[in-house]
C-alpha positions as a Python dict, from the first residue, in 0.01 Angstrom:
ca = {
    (1, 'X'): (0, 0, 0),
    (2, 'X'): (12, -315, 203),
    (3, 'X'): (-31, -83, 500),
    (4, 'X'): (-343, 110, 342),
    (5, 'X'): (-445, -270, 192),
    (6, 'X'): (-414, -392, 534),
    (7, 'X'): (-647, -151, 671),
    (8, 'X'): (-900, -151, 432),
    (9, 'X'): (-909, -542, 461),
    (10, 'X'): (-957, -540, 801),
    (11, 'X'): (-1199, -265, 777),
    (12, 'X'): (-1379, -513, 521),
    (13, 'X'): (-1357, -769, 766),
    (14, 'X'): (-1476, -580, 1055),
    (15, 'X'): (-1777, -442, 858),
    (16, 'X'): (-1854, -826, 744),
    (17, 'X'): (-1855, -917, 1105),
    (18, 'X'): (-2058, -649, 1262),
    (19, 'X'): (-2323, -714, 968),
    (20, 'X'): (-2348, -1089, 1023),
    (21, 'X'): (-2604, -1272, 1181),
    (22, 'X'): (-2387, -1446, 1427),
    (23, 'X'): (-2263, -1141, 1563),
    (24, 'X'): (-2606, -950, 1546),
    (25, 'X'): (-2753, -1225, 1798),
    (26, 'X'): (-2476, -1198, 2026),
    (27, 'X'): (-2516, -817, 2062),
    (28, 'X'): (-2873, -874, 2106),
    (29, 'X'): (-2801, -1140, 2416),
    (30, 'X'): (-2575, -859, 2531),
    (31, 'X'): (-2861, -620, 2544),
    (32, 'X'): (-3081, -835, 2691),
    (33, 'X'): (-2848, -922, 2973),
    (34, 'X'): (-2819, -583, 3047),
    (35, 'X'): (-2507, -472, 2905),
    (36, 'X'): (-2558, -141, 2863),
    (37, 'X'): (-2396, 190, 2850),
    (38, 'X'): (-2516, 459, 3072),
    (39, 'X'): (-2687, 627, 2838),
    (40, 'X'): (-2910, 314, 2745),
    (41, 'X'): (-2935, 233, 3097),
    (42, 'X'): (-3119, 541, 3171),
    (43, 'X'): (-3325, 500, 2864),
    (44, 'X'): (-3393, 124, 2980),
    (45, 'X'): (-3467, 232, 3333),
    (46, 'X'): (-3737, 516, 3172),
    (47, 'X'): (-3895, 260, 2935),
    (48, 'X'): (-3931, -9, 3255),
    (49, 'X'): (-4085, 243, 3450),
    (50, 'X'): (-4380, 327, 3202),
    (51, 'X'): (-4402, -33, 3179),
    (52, 'X'): (-4412, -94, 3506),
    (53, 'X'): (-4682, 200, 3574),
    (54, 'X'): (-4933, 74, 3321),
    (55, 'X'): (-4909, -324, 3427),
    (56, 'X'): (-4779, -313, 3823),
    (57, 'X'): (-4938, -567, 4033),
    (58, 'X'): (-5158, -276, 4231),
    (59, 'X'): (-5329, -270, 3930),
    (60, 'X'): (-5436, -645, 3884),
    (61, 'X'): (-5773, -689, 3969),
    (62, 'X'): (-5854, -989, 4250),
    (63, 'X'): (-6055, -1161, 3973),
    (64, 'X'): (-6120, -1481, 4138),
    (65, 'X'): (-6277, -1289, 4441),
    (66, 'X'): (-6465, -1108, 4189),
    (67, 'X'): (-6598, -1410, 4029),
    (68, 'X'): (-6638, -1584, 4377),
    (69, 'X'): (-6858, -1241, 4491),
    (70, 'X'): (-7140, -1231, 4192),
    (71, 'X'): (-7126, -1585, 4133),
    (72, 'X'): (-7479, -1702, 4223),
    (73, 'X'): (-7542, -1989, 4411),
    (74, 'X'): (-7749, -2298, 4266),
    (75, 'X'): (-8089, -2258, 4407),
    (76, 'X'): (-8360, -2500, 4397),
    (77, 'X'): (-8622, -2235, 4490),
    (78, 'X'): (-8524, -2024, 4191),
    (79, 'X'): (-8754, -1997, 3869),
    (80, 'X'): (-8644, -1984, 3491),
    (81, 'X'): (-8491, -1673, 3462),
    (82, 'X'): (-8372, -1589, 3770),
    (83, 'X'): (-8006, -1640, 3655),
    (84, 'X'): (-8045, -1437, 3330),
    (85, 'X'): (-8182, -1345, 3036),
    (86, 'X'): (-7971, -1203, 2775),
    (87, 'X'): (-8003, -1108, 2407),
    (88, 'X'): (-7751, -1078, 2097),
    (89, 'X'): (-7837, -808, 1874),
    (90, 'X'): (-7642, -914, 1544),
    (91, 'X'): (-7621, -1190, 1296),
    (92, 'X'): (-7624, -1113, 873),
    (93, 'X'): (-7601, -1281, 557),
    (94, 'X'): (-7212, -1280, 648),
    (95, 'X'): (-7177, -1325, 964),
    (96, 'X'): (-7380, -1609, 1153),
    (97, 'X'): (-7091, -1751, 1414),
    (98, 'X'): (-7065, -1473, 1582),
    (99, 'X'): (-7368, -1418, 1754),
    (100, 'X'): (-7396, -1785, 1859),
    (101, 'X'): (-7054, -1805, 1998),
    (102, 'X'): (-7204, -1505, 2239),
    (103, 'X'): (-7495, -1645, 2325),
    (104, 'X'): (-7407, -1978, 2387),
    (105, 'X'): (-7155, -1863, 2585),
    (106, 'X'): (-7345, -1676, 2806),
    (107, 'X'): (-7550, -1996, 2842),
    (108, 'X'): (-7257, -2197, 2886),
    (109, 'X'): (-7164, -1989, 3221),
    (110, 'X'): (-7502, -2051, 3346),
    (111, 'X'): (-7760, -1771, 3232),
    (112, 'X'): (-8084, -1937, 3201),
    (113, 'X'): (-8233, -1782, 2864),
    (114, 'X'): (-8002, -1649, 2591),
    (115, 'X'): (-8208, -1489, 2304),
    (116, 'X'): (-8019, -1401, 1936),
    (117, 'X'): (-8226, -1098, 1731),
    (118, 'X'): (-8088, -1174, 1383),
    (119, 'X'): (-8186, -1061, 987),
    (120, 'X'): (-8412, -1335, 873),
    (121, 'X'): (-8110, -1458, 641),
    (122, 'X'): (-7893, -1555, 936),
    (123, 'X'): (-8191, -1731, 1151),
    (124, 'X'): (-8190, -2105, 1019),
    (125, 'X'): (-7846, -2073, 1026),
    (126, 'X'): (-7794, -1980, 1383),
    (127, 'X'): (-8118, -2200, 1508),
    (128, 'X'): (-7943, -2516, 1327),
    (129, 'X'): (-7579, -2463, 1513),
    (130, 'X'): (-7817, -2501, 1861),
    (131, 'X'): (-8181, -2539, 1989),
    (132, 'X'): (-8095, -2415, 2322),
    (133, 'X'): (-8124, -2056, 2150),
    (134, 'X'): (-8422, -1830, 2101),
    (135, 'X'): (-8367, -1686, 1787),
    (136, 'X'): (-8578, -1384, 1647),
    (137, 'X'): (-8539, -1295, 1259),
    (138, 'X'): (-8649, -938, 1282),
    (139, 'X'): (-8359, -748, 1187),
    (140, 'X'): (-8327, -624, 805),
    (141, 'X'): (-8068, -528, 559),
    (142, 'X'): (-8140, -210, 284),
    (143, 'X'): (-8130, -465, 6),
    (144, 'X'): (-8441, -584, 113),
    (145, 'X'): (-8594, -257, 225),
    (146, 'X'): (-8735, 13, -63),
    (147, 'X'): (-8672, 357, 50),
    (148, 'X'): (-9006, 444, 53),
    (149, 'X'): (-9050, 155, 304),
    (150, 'X'): (-8773, 165, 533),
    (151, 'X'): (-8961, 389, 793),
    (152, 'X'): (-9215, 144, 862),
    (153, 'X'): (-8987, -121, 845),
    (154, 'X'): (-8747, 44, 1126),
    (155, 'X'): (-9080, 104, 1364),
    (156, 'X'): (-9166, -292, 1321),
    (157, 'X'): (-8768, -434, 1399),
    (158, 'X'): (-8769, -129, 1691),
    (159, 'X'): (-9127, -276, 1840),
    (160, 'X'): (-9033, -639, 1807),
    (161, 'X'): (-8743, -603, 1995),
    (162, 'X'): (-8944, -346, 2245),
    (163, 'X'): (-9186, -643, 2321),
    (164, 'X'): (-8901, -798, 2483),
    (165, 'X'): (-8638, -520, 2621),
    (166, 'X'): (-8799, -540, 2987),
    (167, 'X'): (-8760, -891, 3003),
    (168, 'X'): (-8335, -875, 2970),
    (169, 'X'): (-8060, -828, 3197),
    (170, 'X'): (-7824, -742, 2980),
    (171, 'X'): (-7796, -680, 2570),
    (172, 'X'): (-7482, -746, 2361),
    (173, 'X'): (-7469, -546, 2054),
    (174, 'X'): (-7236, -625, 1754),
    (175, 'X'): (-7157, -957, 1738),
    (176, 'X'): (-7183, -1070, 1299),
    (177, 'X'): (-7354, -725, 1266),
    (178, 'X'): (-7207, -624, 942),
    (179, 'X'): (-7226, -254, 847),
    (180, 'X'): (-7562, -209, 638),
    (181, 'X'): (-7648, 156, 678),
    (182, 'X'): (-8052, 38, 736),
    (183, 'X'): (-7929, -205, 968),
    (184, 'X'): (-7713, 7, 1208),
    (185, 'X'): (-7955, 279, 1199),
    (186, 'X'): (-8209, 15, 1326),
    (187, 'X'): (-7939, -109, 1577),
    (188, 'X'): (-7944, 284, 1678),
    (189, 'X'): (-8263, 280, 1778),
    (190, 'X'): (-8245, -22, 1954),
    (191, 'X'): (-7940, 106, 2172),
    (192, 'X'): (-8199, 416, 2275),
    (193, 'X'): (-8464, 164, 2350),
    (194, 'X'): (-8218, -24, 2603),
    (195, 'X'): (-8109, 333, 2761),
    (196, 'X'): (-8470, 457, 2830),
    (197, 'X'): (-8549, 88, 2970),
    (198, 'X'): (-8205, 78, 3230),
    (199, 'X'): (-8058, -257, 3020),
    (200, 'X'): (-7733, -280, 3068),
    (201, 'X'): (-7559, -303, 2696),
    (202, 'X'): (-7167, -461, 2586),
    (203, 'X'): (-7079, -321, 2264),
    (204, 'X'): (-6838, -532, 2058),
    (205, 'X'): (-6755, -599, 1662),
    (206, 'X'): (-6936, -386, 1428),
    (207, 'X'): (-7113, -259, 1733),
    (208, 'X'): (-6796, -40, 1800),
    (209, 'X'): (-6808, 70, 1458),
    (210, 'X'): (-7134, 224, 1475),
    (211, 'X'): (-7061, 386, 1821),
    (212, 'X'): (-6744, 504, 1751),
    (213, 'X'): (-6925, 727, 1444),
    (214, 'X'): (-7213, 793, 1693),
    (215, 'X'): (-7086, 850, 2028),
    (216, 'X'): (-7416, 1008, 2166),
    (217, 'X'): (-7542, 677, 2145),
    (218, 'X'): (-7349, 548, 2463),
    (219, 'X'): (-7171, 849, 2623),
    (220, 'X'): (-7311, 879, 2998),
    (221, 'X'): (-7425, 595, 3013),
    (222, 'X'): (-7284, 386, 3291),
    (223, 'X'): (-7435, 55, 3241),
    (224, 'X'): (-7245, 21, 2875),
    (225, 'X'): (-6920, -179, 2850),
    (226, 'X'): (-6717, -121, 2508),
    (227, 'X'): (-6476, -429, 2436),
    (228, 'X'): (-6218, -308, 2176),
    (229, 'X'): (-5938, -476, 1989),
    (230, 'X'): (-5611, -319, 1925),
    (231, 'X'): (-5741, -129, 1608),
    (232, 'X'): (-6091, -40, 1745),
    (233, 'X'): (-5948, 87, 2050),
    (234, 'X'): (-5710, 311, 1802),
    (235, 'X'): (-5998, 454, 1640),
    (236, 'X'): (-6165, 554, 1936),
    (237, 'X'): (-5850, 713, 2091),
    (238, 'X'): (-5828, 910, 1742),
    (239, 'X'): (-6190, 997, 1739),
    (240, 'X'): (-6229, 1069, 2099),
    (241, 'X'): (-5883, 1204, 2197),
    (242, 'X'): (-5743, 1362, 1910),
    (243, 'X'): (-5440, 1144, 1911),
    (244, 'X'): (-5229, 844, 1866),
    (245, 'X'): (-5246, 526, 2141),
    (246, 'X'): (-4942, 565, 2385),
    (247, 'X'): (-4869, 241, 2553),
    (248, 'X'): (-4607, 433, 2768),
    (249, 'X'): (-4927, 568, 2941),
    (250, 'X'): (-5191, 310, 2875),
    (251, 'X'): (-5410, 296, 3172),
    (252, 'X'): (-5405, 714, 3231),
    (253, 'X'): (-5483, 703, 2852),
    (254, 'X'): (-5791, 448, 2894),
    (255, 'X'): (-5887, 616, 3203),
    (256, 'X'): (-5891, 982, 3026),
    (257, 'X'): (-6110, 793, 2705),
    (258, 'X'): (-6352, 638, 2959),
    (259, 'X'): (-6435, 968, 3111),
    (260, 'X'): (-6460, 1163, 2808),
    (261, 'X'): (-6688, 947, 2699),
    (262, 'X'): (-6902, 1026, 2992),
    (263, 'X'): (-6822, 706, 3241),
    (264, 'X'): (-6874, 413, 3034),
    (265, 'X'): (-6699, 101, 3079),
    (266, 'X'): (-6385, -9, 2860),
    (267, 'X'): (-6257, -349, 2828),
    (268, 'X'): (-5935, -302, 2603),
    (269, 'X'): (-5824, -636, 2516),
    (270, 'X'): (-5448, -732, 2459),
    (271, 'X'): (-5166, -929, 2595),
    (272, 'X'): (-5369, -783, 2883),
    (273, 'X'): (-5660, -672, 2975),
    (274, 'X'): (-5708, -361, 3107),
    (275, 'X'): (-6066, -232, 3199),
    (276, 'X'): (-6131, 137, 3327),
    (277, 'X'): (-6474, 310, 3375),
    (278, 'X'): (-6315, 673, 3389),
    (279, 'X'): (-6222, 627, 3808),
    (280, 'X'): (-6012, 347, 3802),
    (281, 'X'): (-5816, 163, 3605),
    (282, 'X'): (-5793, -244, 3626),
    (283, 'X'): (-5591, -498, 3442),
    (284, 'X'): (-5643, -878, 3424),
    (285, 'X'): (-5328, -1092, 3314),
    (286, 'X'): (-5420, -1424, 3388),
    (287, 'X'): (-5238, -1609, 3083),
    (288, 'X'): (-5447, -1703, 2820),
    (289, 'X'): (-5379, -1886, 2486),
    (290, 'X'): (-5094, -1801, 2251),
    (291, 'X'): (-5391, -1907, 1968),
    (292, 'X'): (-5562, -1627, 1819),
    (293, 'X'): (-5857, -1799, 1605),
    (294, 'X'): (-6136, -1569, 1568),
    (295, 'X'): (-6464, -1557, 1792),
    (296, 'X'): (-6256, -1507, 2135),
    (297, 'X'): (-6419, -1196, 2132),
    (298, 'X'): (-6768, -1316, 2110),
    (299, 'X'): (-6719, -1548, 2420),
    (300, 'X'): (-6615, -1205, 2556),
    (301, 'X'): (-6853, -1008, 2516),
    (302, 'X'): (-7160, -1310, 2620),
    (303, 'X'): (-6954, -1379, 2892),
    (304, 'X'): (-6924, -1030, 3065),
    (305, 'X'): (-7312, -990, 3023),
    (306, 'X'): (-7394, -1253, 3208),
    (307, 'X'): (-7139, -1155, 3492),
    (308, 'X'): (-7253, -781, 3460),
    (309, 'X'): (-7603, -850, 3483),
    (310, 'X'): (-7523, -1100, 3793),
    (311, 'X'): (-7317, -818, 3954),
    (312, 'X'): (-7608, -602, 3918),
    (313, 'X'): (-7850, -813, 4098),
    (314, 'X'): (-7573, -859, 4388),
    (315, 'X'): (-7544, -486, 4411),
    (316, 'X'): (-7887, -458, 4502),
    (317, 'X'): (-7928, -736, 4722),
    (318, 'X'): (-7684, -546, 4915),
    (319, 'X'): (-7411, -836, 4908),
    (320, 'X'): (-7127, -706, 5207),
    (321, 'X'): (-6863, -878, 5002),
    (322, 'X'): (-6887, -679, 4684),
    (323, 'X'): (-6684, -348, 4752),
    (324, 'X'): (-6742, -207, 4397),
    (325, 'X'): (-7070, -88, 4343),
    (326, 'X'): (-7007, -108, 3934),
    (327, 'X'): (-7161, -357, 3793),
    (328, 'X'): (-6971, -309, 3438),
    (329, 'X'): (-6654, -276, 3609),
    (330, 'X'): (-6713, -637, 3831),
    (331, 'X'): (-6872, -824, 3493),
    (332, 'X'): (-6603, -694, 3249),
    (333, 'X'): (-6352, -809, 3538),
    (334, 'X'): (-6494, -1159, 3567),
    (335, 'X'): (-6551, -1239, 3193),
    (336, 'X'): (-6196, -1127, 3089),
    (337, 'X'): (-6083, -1347, 3379),
    (338, 'X'): (-6319, -1674, 3297),
    (339, 'X'): (-6237, -1612, 2931),
    (340, 'X'): (-5868, -1665, 2975),
    (341, 'X'): (-5875, -1970, 3197),
    (342, 'X'): (-6077, -2136, 2961),
    (343, 'X'): (-5871, -2046, 2683),
    (344, 'X'): (-5559, -2166, 2878),
    (345, 'X'): (-5730, -2483, 2924),
    (346, 'X'): (-5863, -2506, 2568),
    (347, 'X'): (-5472, -2459, 2465),
    (348, 'X'): (-5336, -2722, 2704),
    (349, 'X'): (-5580, -2958, 2554),
    (350, 'X'): (-5583, -2851, 2218),
    (351, 'X'): (-5253, -2698, 2092),
    (352, 'X'): (-5243, -2530, 1724),
    (353, 'X'): (-5584, -2685, 1640),
    (354, 'X'): (-5766, -2463, 1913),
    (355, 'X'): (-6110, -2311, 1804),
    (356, 'X'): (-6324, -2075, 1930),
    (357, 'X'): (-6586, -2390, 2004),
    (358, 'X'): (-6328, -2576, 2223),
    (359, 'X'): (-6281, -2269, 2421),
    (360, 'X'): (-6651, -2274, 2514),
    (361, 'X'): (-6642, -2613, 2641),
    (362, 'X'): (-6406, -2490, 2886),
    (363, 'X'): (-6623, -2193, 3066),
    (364, 'X'): (-6851, -2439, 3254),
    (365, 'X'): (-6503, -2605, 3387),
    (366, 'X'): (-6296, -2288, 3440),
    (367, 'X'): (-6594, -2141, 3649),
    (368, 'X'): (-6653, -2456, 3846),
    (369, 'X'): (-6254, -2484, 3922),
    (370, 'X'): (-6293, -2117, 4089),
    (371, 'X'): (-6655, -2139, 4235),
    (372, 'X'): (-6746, -2481, 4313),
    (373, 'X'): (-7116, -2573, 4325),
    (374, 'X'): (-7221, -2599, 4678),
}
């Protein structure tokens, strides 16, 4: 009985020790230091090979050289508008900050003019944020339109945007757009108009909700950039590839997704940003910020729009320093890198209190560090 009792007590002690937080931490440290069995080592090596496969140095874009190659010099002989005219399609009653962040970021980087096409309810608010923005209160939501008026109002919205379309170097579609059915229908027509006019488009936020459910809007358009976050990317993968996100084969899956949509450029946001046009995959892993305040994706979309337009002009001018001929890829790499650098500088100064507006204020300095004004 004593022996039996001793054995049971011993097992109880072992069980208590094995389940203790101290031992669990020790086991975790041992695993981290690599003290595996042969079987665990093989599994670990396979997992690490998968990580290397998706984020190895060979995939890392030379982002600073891309920025230097496509950023135009400041030339006193240029006139207003030659450094970029960007338009943001977004902004409704509930969301006024997002279109502002995208539009003002474009100006802070160096675009000459930045427009916002929004609903009437959002216009006065967005105007109050900055006199620098040109605000067009032309979009309408369902609550303000009778069923028998929808066709007429939709035509008026499209006609108003069409008057400006040829002037724009890039559209940003989605920040603060909302999901009102009538509004989304009007924006669908604007996307079609942009394609007809050969104007590049960057799609973010609720714009991604729209195109995920209507892939024909952007399928086969090489001047389209999609900038999904984790959840938006998951929905695209499920819709287009009919499977779940596979992080062990992240860059192959991204390549397949971009190719299946028809050669659009995908900028998958994450710890590292992965970018693909269906032909190649690049990553941007510059350290950004652990602070995840809302609005950083809007900065990114505005940034990509500016750099895409600059890359397009540089390619047209035959700049020999540019190896890629895809302005959407170049713009995405440059926008991702600059956003990350600005976020890092803002966090160094503001820490936990870092806001999107703080990051915006470091966009100019971040670009100046890489491309000093000559």
